[in-house]
N, C-alpha and C positions, 0 to 999 in steps of 0.2 A: 578593226576586229569584225569578223564575219559572224553573224548570228546564224545558228542552224535553222534550216527551213522547218517551220512548224506546221503540221497538218492539223486541221480542226478535228476535235474528238468525234468518234463514231457514235452516232445516236443508236440506242438499242434497236430501233426499228429496222435498221439495215441488217443487223445480225439476225434478228428474228425472221425477217423476210428471206434472207439467203439460206439460213441453216434450218429453218423449220417449214416455211411455206413453199419456197421454190423447189426444194429437193423432193418434196412430197406432192407437188402439183396441187397445193391447197389454195383456196380463195379465202378472202376475208369473210365473205358471206357464209361459206361452209363452216369455218372455224367458229365464227361468232354464234351461229345457231347451235353448234355442238357444245359450246361452253356456256350457253345460255347468257349471252351478253348482247346488248343492243349493237347492231352492226356499226352504227356511227362511232361507238366508243373504240372498237377495234380498228376501224378505218382511221380514226384520229391518231391512234398510235402509229399505224403504218405510214401515215402522212407526216409524222414527226410533230404533231400538235398536242400530243398527250403523253404523259409520263407513265411508267409502269408503277402502279400502286400495289398494295398488298393483295387486294382481291384479284386483280388482273394477273399478278404473278402466280398466285395459287392456281387459278383456273388454267392458265397456260402450262404451268408445271405439271399439274395433274393430267391434263389432256395429252401432253407430249411425253409424259412419264420421265421427267428429268428433275423434278423438284423446283419449288418456288424460289429457293435461294439463288439459283443461277440467274433468273430473270431480275430479281432484286439487285444482285451484284452488278449486272449490266447497267442498270439505272444509276446505281451509286457511283460506279466508275465514271460514267458520263458526267454526272452532276459534279463530282470532284474535279474533273478536268476543266469543266466550264468555270467553276468557282476559282480554281487556281489561275486560270488565264486572266480573270478579272480582279482577284483580291489578294493573291498570295504575296506579291511584293509589298503591298500596303501593310499587310499583317506582319510580315517579317521586319519591316521598318519600325513598327510601333510596339513590338513585344520583344523583351529580352528573354532568352531561354533561361530556365532555372539551372543554377549551379549550386550544388550542395556546399554548405560551409561546414566548418568543423563542428559547430553547435548542432547542425541538423543531421550530420552523418551518423550520429549515434542511434537515430531512430530507424526502425526496420521499415522497409517499404512494403506496401500491400500488394 
């Protein structure tokens, strides 16, 4: 049985770099100064050494006029992919999915 070739998840830095920095010819220094963030923090993100937190997501979203949710979603999608690669099979083996029985099917779901 052949396994499908699996590519590593894309870190948010690559998307930010390609879709926001490169197309606008922006540097880390310029953006960091304009969003009032220490240059090293933004550089760490671009180097893949820092995750997007709420503060950074809001600053980038406001600066690029796209909303913070998009940046947070990039980080969550990446985090979930990394987690899945490491933990999903173990969790699937240790947890049985819930199946409603006749006694629980009379209750309304929330």
